[in-house]
C-alpha positions as CSV (number, residue, x, y, z in Angstrom):
1,M,-15.8,-10.3,14.8
2,K,-13.9,-8.1,17.2
3,S,-12.4,-5.0,15.7
4,L,-9.9,-2.2,16.6
5,L,-8.1,0.6,14.8
6,V,-4.5,1.6,15.9
7,T,-3.3,5.1,14.9
8,G,-0.7,7.6,15.8
9,D,-0.5,11.2,16.9
10,R,2.0,11.9,14.1
11,S,4.2,10.2,11.5
12,G,7.0,8.3,13.2
13,S,4.9,7.7,16.4
14,G,5.7,4.0,16.2
15,K,2.2,2.9,15.2
16,T,3.4,0.7,12.4
17,S,5.8,-1.4,14.5
18,I,3.2,-1.6,17.3
19,T,0.4,-2.7,14.9
20,L,2.8,-5.3,13.4
21,A,3.6,-6.7,16.8
22,V,0.0,-6.7,18.0
23,A,-1.1,-8.4,14.8
24,A,1.6,-11.1,15.2
25,L,0.7,-11.7,18.8
26,L,-3.1,-11.8,18.2
27,A,-2.6,-14.2,15.3
28,Q,-1.2,-16.7,17.7
29,K,-4.6,-16.7,19.4
30,A,-7.1,-16.4,16.5
31,P,-7.4,-15.6,12.8
32,V,-6.6,-11.9,12.4
33,Q,-7.5,-9.8,9.3
34,T,-5.4,-6.7,9.0
35,Y,-6.0,-3.5,7.0
36,K,-3.9,-0.4,6.2
37,V,-5.3,3.1,5.8
38,A,-4.0,4.8,2.7
39,M,-2.5,3.6,-0.6
40,D,0.6,2.0,0.9
41,Y,2.3,-1.3,-0.1
42,I,5.1,-1.9,2.3
43,D,3.2,-1.9,5.6
44,P,0.6,-4.3,4.2
45,S,3.4,-6.7,3.1
46,Y,4.4,-7.1,6.8
47,L,0.9,-7.4,8.1
48,T,0.2,-10.1,5.5
49,A,3.3,-12.0,6.5
50,V,2.6,-12.1,10.3
51,T,-1.0,-13.1,10.0
52,G,-1.1,-15.3,6.9
53,R,-4.0,-13.4,5.5
54,P,-3.8,-10.7,2.8
55,C,-3.9,-7.2,4.3
56,R,-6.4,-4.9,2.6
57,N,-6.1,-1.2,1.9
58,L,-8.8,1.3,3.0
59,D,-8.7,4.9,1.7
60,S,-11.4,7.4,1.9
61,Y,-9.9,9.6,-0.9
62,V,-10.5,6.9,-3.5
63,M,-13.4,5.0,-1.7
64,D,-16.7,6.2,-0.5
65,P,-18.0,4.9,2.9
66,G,-20.0,2.1,1.3
67,L,-17.0,0.7,-0.6
68,I,-14.8,1.0,2.6
69,R,-17.3,-1.2,4.3
70,A,-17.5,-3.6,1.4
71,V,-13.7,-4.1,1.3
72,F,-13.6,-4.4,5.1
73,E,-16.3,-7.0,5.2
74,H,-15.0,-9.0,2.2
75,G,-11.5,-9.2,3.7
76,A,-12.8,-10.1,7.2
77,K,-14.6,-13.4,6.1
78,G,-13.4,-16.2,8.3
79,A,-11.5,-13.8,10.8
80,A,-12.2,-13.5,14.5
81,I,-10.3,-10.2,14.8
82,A,-10.1,-7.2,12.5
83,L,-7.1,-4.9,13.1
84,V,-6.7,-1.6,11.2
85,E,-3.4,0.3,11.0
86,G,-3.8,4.1,10.4
87,V,-1.6,6.4,8.4
88,R,0.4,9.4,9.6
89,G,-1.4,11.3,12.4
90,L,-5.0,10.4,13.1
91,Y,-6.4,13.5,11.4
92,E,-4.0,14.0,8.5
93,G,-5.8,13.8,5.2
94,A,-5.8,15.1,1.6
95,E,-6.8,18.6,2.6
96,A,-6.4,21.0,5.6
97,I,-10.1,21.2,6.4
98,G,-11.8,18.0,5.2
99,D,-10.9,14.6,6.4
100,E,-10.8,12.7,3.1
101,G,-7.9,10.4,3.1
102,S,-7.5,10.4,6.8
103,T,-7.5,7.6,9.4
104,A,-10.3,9.4,11.2
105,S,-12.6,9.2,8.2
106,V,-12.0,5.4,8.0
107,A,-12.7,5.0,11.7
108,K,-16.0,6.9,11.3
109,A,-17.0,5.0,8.2
110,L,-16.6,1.7,10.0
111,D,-17.5,3.0,13.5
112,L,-14.4,1.4,15.0
113,P,-12.9,2.0,18.4
114,V,-9.5,3.7,18.2
115,V,-6.3,3.2,20.2
116,L,-3.9,6.2,19.9
117,V,-0.2,5.7,19.9
118,V,1.5,8.8,21.4
119,D,5.2,9.7,21.0
120,A,5.8,10.6,24.6
121,R,9.4,11.5,24.2
122,S,10.3,14.3,26.7
123,I,6.7,14.9,27.8
124,T,4.6,13.7,30.8
125,R,1.6,15.8,31.7
126,S,1.6,17.3,28.2
127,A,0.7,13.9,26.9
128,A,-2.6,14.2,28.7
129,A,-3.3,17.5,27.0
130,L,-2.4,16.0,23.6
131,V,-4.7,13.0,24.1
132,K,-7.5,15.2,25.4
133,G,-7.2,17.4,22.3
134,F,-7.3,14.4,20.0
135,A,-10.3,13.0,21.7
136,A,-12.2,16.4,21.6
137,F,-11.2,17.3,18.0
138,D,-13.9,15.1,16.4
139,P,-16.4,13.6,18.9
140,A,-17.4,11.0,16.2
141,V,-13.9,9.5,16.5
142,R,-13.9,7.3,19.6
143,I,-10.5,7.0,21.3
144,V,-10.8,4.2,23.8
145,G,-7.2,3.5,24.7
146,V,-3.6,4.9,24.5
147,I,-0.2,3.4,24.0
148,L,2.8,5.5,25.0
149,N,6.0,5.1,23.0
150,N,9.6,6.3,23.6
151,I,9.4,6.1,27.4
152,S,12.8,6.9,28.9
153,S,12.4,5.6,32.5
154,E,10.1,4.1,35.1
155,G,9.4,7.6,36.5
156,H,8.6,8.9,33.0
157,R,6.2,6.0,32.5
158,R,4.5,6.4,35.9
159,K,3.9,10.2,35.5
160,T,2.7,10.0,31.9
161,V,0.3,7.1,32.5
162,E,-1.1,8.8,35.6
163,A,-1.6,12.1,33.8
164,V,-3.3,10.6,30.8
165,E,-5.7,8.4,32.8
166,H,-6.5,11.1,35.3
167,F,-7.2,14.0,32.9
168,C,-8.6,12.0,30.0
169,G,-10.3,9.0,31.6
170,I,-8.8,6.8,28.9
171,P,-6.8,3.7,29.8
172,V,-3.1,3.4,28.9
173,V,-2.7,-0.2,27.7
174,G,1.0,0.0,26.9
175,A,4.2,2.0,27.5
176,I,7.1,1.1,25.3
177,P,10.7,2.1,26.2
178,K,12.9,4.1,23.9
179,S,15.8,1.9,22.7
180,E,18.4,2.1,19.9
181,E,17.7,-1.5,19.0
182,M,14.0,-0.7,18.3
183,R,14.9,2.4,16.4
184,L,17.2,0.6,14.1
185,A,14.8,-2.3,13.6
186,M,11.8,-0.1,12.9
187,R,13.8,2.0,10.4
188,H,15.1,-1.0,8.6
189,L,11.6,-2.6,8.3
190,G,10.2,0.7,7.1
191,L,12.4,0.7,4.1
192,V,12.3,-2.9,2.7
193,P,9.1,-4.7,1.5
194,Y,8.7,-8.1,3.2
195,R,8.9,-9.9,-0.2
196,E,12.3,-8.5,-0.8
197,G,13.8,-9.0,2.7
198,Q,12.3,-12.4,3.7
199,E,15.3,-14.4,2.6
200,S,17.6,-12.6,5.1
201,G,18.0,-14.1,8.6
202,E,18.9,-10.6,9.9
203,F,15.7,-9.2,8.4
204,L,13.5,-11.8,10.1
205,D,15.4,-11.3,13.4
206,R,14.4,-7.6,13.3
207,I,10.8,-8.5,12.9
208,N,11.1,-10.8,15.9
209,T,12.8,-8.1,17.9
210,V,10.0,-5.7,17.2
211,K,7.4,-8.3,18.2
212,E,9.2,-9.4,21.4
213,V,10.1,-5.9,22.7
214,I,6.6,-4.4,22.0
215,G,4.9,-7.5,23.3
216,S,6.7,-7.2,26.6
217,Y,5.2,-3.7,27.2
218,I,1.7,-4.0,26.0
219,D,-1.2,-5.5,28.0
220,L,-2.6,-7.6,25.2
221,D,-5.6,-8.7,27.3
222,A,-6.5,-5.1,28.1
223,L,-6.1,-4.2,24.4
224,M,-8.4,-7.0,23.4
225,G,-10.9,-5.8,26.0
226,L,-11.1,-2.5,24.1
227,M,-12.2,-4.2,20.9
228,E,-15.8,-4.0,19.9
229,E,-18.0,-6.3,17.8
230,Y,-18.3,-5.3,14.2
231,R,-21.7,-6.1,12.8
232,P,-21.6,-6.5,9.0
233,V,-24.1,-4.4,7.0
234,G,-23.8,-6.6,3.9
235,A,-22.1,-3.9,1.9
236,A,-21.8,-4.7,-1.8
237,G,-18.5,-4.6,-3.6
238,P,-16.8,-5.8,-6.8
239,F,-16.0,-9.2,-5.4
240,A,-19.0,-11.4,-6.3
241,P,-18.1,-13.7,-9.2
242,V,-19.9,-12.8,-12.4
243,R,-18.7,-15.8,-14.5
244,E,-16.5,-18.8,-14.5
245,A,-12.8,-18.1,-15.3
246,D,-12.4,-18.0,-19.1
247,V,-9.3,-15.8,-19.5
248,R,-5.7,-16.1,-18.1
249,V,-4.0,-13.0,-16.6
250,A,-0.3,-13.2,-15.8
251,V,0.8,-10.9,-13.0
252,A,4.5,-10.0,-12.6
253,Y,5.3,-10.8,-8.9
254,D,8.8,-11.1,-7.6
255,E,11.5,-9.2,-5.8
256,A,11.4,-6.4,-8.4
257,F,7.6,-6.1,-8.8
258,N,5.5,-6.7,-5.7
259,F,3.5,-3.5,-5.1
260,Y,-0.1,-4.7,-5.5
261,Y,-3.2,-4.1,-3.5
262,N,-4.5,-7.5,-2.5
263,D,-8.0,-6.8,-3.7
264,L,-6.6,-6.9,-7.2
265,F,-6.6,-10.6,-7.3
266,D,-10.2,-10.9,-6.0
267,V,-11.4,-8.3,-8.5
268,L,-9.7,-10.1,-11.4
269,Q,-11.1,-13.5,-10.3
270,A,-14.6,-12.0,-9.8
271,G,-14.4,-10.8,-13.4
272,G,-13.6,-14.3,-14.8
273,A,-9.8,-14.2,-14.8
274,E,-7.5,-17.0,-13.7
275,V,-4.5,-15.2,-12.2
276,V,-1.0,-16.7,-12.5
277,A,2.2,-15.2,-11.1
278,Y,5.5,-15.0,-12.9
279,S,8.9,-13.4,-12.3
280,P,10.4,-11.0,-14.8
281,V,13.7,-11.5,-13.0
282,H,13.8,-15.3,-13.2
283,D,11.1,-16.7,-15.6
284,P,10.3,-16.6,-19.3
285,L,7.0,-14.9,-20.1
286,P,4.1,-17.3,-19.6
287,A,1.3,-17.7,-22.1
288,A,-1.7,-15.6,-21.1
289,D,-4.5,-13.5,-22.4
290,G,-3.3,-10.4,-20.7
291,Y,-0.5,-9.1,-18.4
292,I,-0.2,-6.9,-15.4
293,V,3.2,-5.4,-14.3
294,G,2.8,-3.5,-11.0
295,G,5.0,-1.3,-9.0
296,G,8.2,-2.1,-7.1
297,Y,11.9,-1.5,-7.2
298,P,13.1,-2.5,-10.7
299,E,16.1,-0.2,-10.2
300,M,17.3,-2.5,-7.4
301,H,17.2,-5.5,-9.8
302,A,17.9,-3.8,-13.1
303,G,20.9,-6.0,-14.0
304,A,18.8,-9.2,-13.5
305,L,15.9,-7.8,-15.4
306,E,18.2,-6.9,-18.3
307,A,19.7,-10.4,-18.2
308,N,16.3,-12.1,-18.6
309,E,16.0,-11.4,-22.3
310,R,13.2,-14.0,-22.8
311,A,10.9,-12.1,-20.4
312,R,11.7,-8.7,-21.9
313,E,11.5,-9.8,-25.5
314,G,8.3,-11.8,-24.8
315,L,6.5,-8.8,-23.3
316,R,7.5,-6.6,-26.2
317,E,6.2,-9.2,-28.7
318,V,2.8,-9.7,-27.0
319,S,2.4,-5.9,-26.8
320,T,3.2,-5.6,-30.6
321,N,0.6,-8.4,-31.2
322,G,-2.1,-6.4,-29.3
323,V,-2.4,-8.5,-26.2
324,P,-3.6,-6.3,-23.3
325,I,-1.0,-5.1,-20.9
326,Y,-1.4,-2.9,-17.9
327,A,1.6,-1.5,-16.0
328,E,2.0,0.9,-13.0
329,C,5.1,2.9,-12.0
330,G,7.8,0.3,-11.7
331,G,6.0,-1.6,-14.5
332,L,6.1,1.6,-16.6
333,I,9.9,1.8,-16.1
334,Y,10.2,-1.8,-17.2
335,L,8.3,-1.1,-20.4
336,T,10.7,1.7,-21.6
337,D,13.8,1.1,-23.7
338,R,16.3,1.5,-20.9
339,L,16.8,2.5,-17.3
340,V,19.6,5.0,-16.7
341,M,20.7,5.2,-13.1
342,R,22.9,8.1,-12.0
343,A,25.2,8.2,-9.0
344,R,27.9,10.6,-7.8
345,W,31.3,8.9,-6.9
346,Q,34.3,10.8,-5.7
347,G,33.0,14.1,-7.2
348,R,32.1,12.6,-10.6
349,E,28.6,11.7,-11.8
350,E,28.5,8.2,-13.2
351,E,25.8,6.4,-15.1
352,E,24.7,2.8,-15.5
353,T,22.3,1.9,-18.2
354,C,20.3,-1.4,-18.4
355,A,18.1,-2.5,-21.2
356,M,14.4,-2.9,-20.5
357,C,11.5,-4.1,-22.6
358,G,11.3,-1.4,-25.3
359,V,7.5,-1.4,-25.5
360,F,7.7,2.4,-25.3
361,S,10.3,4.4,-27.1
362,G,12.2,6.3,-24.5
363,E,14.1,6.0,-21.2
364,T,13.7,6.2,-17.5
365,R,16.2,8.3,-15.5
366,M,16.8,7.8,-11.8
367,P,17.0,9.4,-9.4
368,A,14.7,12.4,-10.0
369,K,12.5,14.7,-8.0
370,R,10.3,12.8,-5.6
371,T,6.6,12.8,-6.4
372,L,4.2,11.7,-3.7
373,G,0.5,12.2,-3.1
374,Y,-3.0,11.7,-4.3
375,V,-4.0,12.4,-7.9
376,E,-7.2,12.6,-9.8
377,G,-7.8,12.6,-13.5
378,L,-9.8,11.6,-16.5
379,A,-9.2,8.6,-18.8
380,G,-10.0,9.7,-22.3
381,A,-10.9,7.9,-25.5
382,A,-7.3,6.7,-25.9
383,C,-7.6,4.5,-22.9
384,P,-8.0,0.9,-24.1
385,F,-9.8,-0.3,-21.0
386,G,-12.5,2.4,-20.6
387,G,-12.8,6.1,-19.9
388,G,-14.0,8.2,-17.1
389,A,-12.9,10.0,-13.9
390,F,-10.6,8.3,-11.4
391,R,-8.7,8.9,-8.3
392,G,-5.3,7.3,-7.5
393,H,-1.9,7.8,-6.0
394,E,1.7,8.5,-7.1
395,F,5.0,7.8,-5.5
396,H,8.2,7.8,-7.5
397,Y,11.7,9.1,-7.8
398,S,12.1,8.6,-11.5
399,E,11.6,10.6,-14.7
400,V,10.3,8.9,-17.8
401,L,11.2,10.5,-21.1
402,L,9.2,9.1,-24.0
403,A,9.2,9.8,-27.7
404,P,7.2,13.0,-28.8
405,E,4.7,10.9,-30.7
406,T,3.6,8.9,-27.6
407,A,-0.1,8.9,-27.0
408,F,-1.5,9.3,-23.5
409,A,-4.8,8.1,-22.0
410,Y,-4.9,10.2,-18.8
411,T,-5.2,13.9,-18.1
412,L,-4.3,14.6,-14.5
413,S,-5.4,17.4,-12.1
414,R,-1.8,18.2,-11.5
415,G,1.4,18.1,-13.6
416,T,2.9,15.0,-12.0
417,G,2.4,12.5,-14.8
418,I,4.8,11.2,-17.4
419,K,4.6,14.4,-19.4
420,G,3.2,17.1,-17.2
421,A,-0.5,16.6,-16.7
422,L,-0.4,13.7,-19.2
423,D,-0.1,10.1,-17.9
424,G,-1.0,6.7,-19.0
425,A,1.2,6.1,-22.1
426,V,-0.6,4.0,-24.7
427,S,0.7,1.7,-27.4
428,G,-2.0,-0.5,-28.9
429,M,-3.5,-2.5,-26.1
430,T,-0.7,-1.5,-23.7
431,L,-1.3,1.1,-21.0
432,A,1.5,2.2,-18.6
433,S,1.2,5.0,-16.0
434,Y,2.8,6.5,-12.9
435,T,-0.7,6.6,-11.3
436,H,-1.6,3.7,-9.0
437,L,-5.3,2.7,-9.1
438,H,-7.0,0.9,-6.3
439,P,-8.7,-2.2,-8.0
440,A,-11.9,-2.0,-5.8
441,A,-12.3,1.8,-6.4
442,S,-11.5,1.4,-10.1
443,A,-13.2,-1.9,-10.6
444,D,-14.8,-0.8,-13.9
445,F,-11.4,-0.1,-15.3
446,F,-10.1,-3.6,-14.4
447,Q,-13.3,-5.2,-15.8
448,G,-12.6,-3.3,-19.0
449,F,-9.1,-4.8,-19.0
450,I,-10.6,-8.3,-18.6
451,R,-13.0,-7.7,-21.4
452,K,-10.2,-6.8,-23.7
453,C,-8.3,-10.0,-22.6
454,R,-11.5,-12.0,-23.5
455,E,-11.8,-10.4,-26.9
456,G,-8.3,-11.5,-27.8
457,P,-5.4,-9.6,-29.4
458,G,-6.3,-6.6,-31.5
459,F,-6.5,-2.8,-31.6
């Protein structure tokens, strides 16, 4: 299997749109397996759509090198090409000195060749200095090619390509012009998950615009020539089936809830769970031994969620009966009594309130201060699915205010949970948190959830 990692010199370099276009073009030639560095949901939704294969997340903050290889090799089965999209700049990570959480750490764990996307806006010879610095910064990271973005003219392209190839000895395999059409298309796609936008013709037109424009300015054959053969090492992971399916897990999946790491479904199935999808926006609650409500944008569909009383009341009832439920972020919001959305209109602050499930006594208020970043914590005795240390990620603009008597399962390393350092609200066999867990990195937790599903309702 041929492999390559595409990264950027900074956030906003254009690597996401470039990787999307390259994945779509390569998928016309052979089966392509894509990966996204970091705990992101939106970019993987696009990469999944254009290749027809579920994109996998790789993150060295929550995964050790062995698990990174296991996820990589598991996802790559049946693929001819593996394409990894980086996050932010190549060397950005969780800390200033170490490279945990960085694209560079993933490139090293998998020994992948790297193509660097450079925002060449207003620079020519300086682009060579930038590339040379990136290549020298960590010799274990092998930069084998460069793609220039935001090129303003033929003269700009010629000078910059010549400088990079002369001073760095690294081939430039693409030079993409600056255009307002591309800027708008990339901005739009960066805001909307594919699942939410796919019904719009304008939305799909923007994807085609990105693919066609970028495809016209990248030498795809030269890019493929930079790929290297990845030789599997047989890394073990939590994907080998341990038993036949004997429990049924219903996963909320629709326009309101679609933030899932694709490894979740394989981890659940490996543990003996049959996974069925349902829509809290459209469907009644299906019969199941357990339920998972992931993240998403419930605030964008609050009215429709409120109107589907059968789903809301059904989830509250199974929670009361002790059926296991696990919810993250958007799912946490859905399990509160109500969602209060505030907006300022003509100098006045107005509120709209929509009823949610009422599993937890309290409300969610939006918008609130943005919380974004890695988090680590400890799941204590109150956690219904098993205790121990964990690492995860948070990203939310909401504030959840729960009743004072609410029990919490998690103690976080920073005060960004539901109640300061406390996260993971618990009610019987229901656990809801702001923290997102990667299912491969937290496989023991998800196996604990399946065990509780197998035991049946109870406390």
